[in-house]
N, C-alpha and C positions, 0 to 999 in steps of 0.2 A: 504494500500500500504506500502511496506517495501522498504527501501533503503539500499543498501550494498555498501561499498567502498572497492575496491580491488586495492592493490598496483600494478602498472605497471611500469616497468623500473625505479626503484628507487623512485624518488620524485613524479612522476606522479601517479594519482589515477584514476581509472575507477569507475564511479558510476553506479550501476545497480539497477533498480527498479523491483519489482515483484508485481503483482496484483493477488490476489486469486479470482477466479470466481467460483460461485456455479455450481456443476455438479449434474445433476439429477441421482438418483440411477437406475431408469428404463428408458433406452433410448427409444425414440419414434421409433416404427417400421416404416420403409420406404419401400414402395413397389417400386422396381426398375423401374417398368413401369410408375410410377408417377413422376419420377425425371425430372427436367427441361432439363438436358443434354440428357436424353433418348428421350424426346419429340422433342428436337431440332434436334437430329440426325435423328429420324424417319421422321421429317417433311422435311428434306433436301433430303432424298432418294426418288427417283422417281421410281415407278413401271412401267416398260416398257409395261406391259401387261394390265394395267388398266388406265394409265394416258391419259388425253385428249391432244389435240394439244397444248393448251396453257401451260399446265404443262410440256410437253416434250420440248417446246421451251425455258424453263428456264435452260436447261442443256447446258454445254459449247459446242459450235460448232453446236448446233441444232437450226435451224431456223424454220420458218413455213413450208417450203417445205420438209425438212428432217423429221419433226414431222409427216406430212401427209403421207410420205413414210413408216414410222414405223407403223402407224395405218393401212394403206392399207396392209402392209406385214402381220401383225398379223391377220387381217380379212381373208386373203387368205390362210395363212399357219398355223394358230393356235398360241399358246403361244410361246413367245420367251423364250428360256431356257438358253441362255448364250450370253455374249457380242460378242463372235466370230461369232455367228449367224447373227449379223448385217452386216457382210461382204457380205452377200447375197443381201443386199439392195443397190441400186444404190447410189453412193455418200459417202459410208462408207468404208474408208480404215483403215489401222493399226493406223495411227495417230489420226483420229477422234474417233476411238473405244477406244484408250488408254486414251483419255480425260474423258471418261465416267466411268473409273474404280473407284470404291468406291462411286459413285454417284447414281447408279441405283440398283434396285432389280428386281427379276423376279417372 
């Protein structure tokens, strides 16, 4: 560790320390799919086409009855392709759909 003294405003001094840390010449390759952030983000996104009622109920504004409506809708109409498509399900308006932006995938 090295200490440096830098004069600040005349008589005052600022003491700065520096520590040298070893740096590896060959950085470890990181697979972006293995990062904690990627796993966290993926785990928080809910796929509306594959999630069960319990998983759907973790979304904001989605309780048990709305979750079951989503499941019934996709069984009768096929895969959900966009958030706007949820407007076709009873109980889903603009505000409830807006709460799901960034939280679901298809």
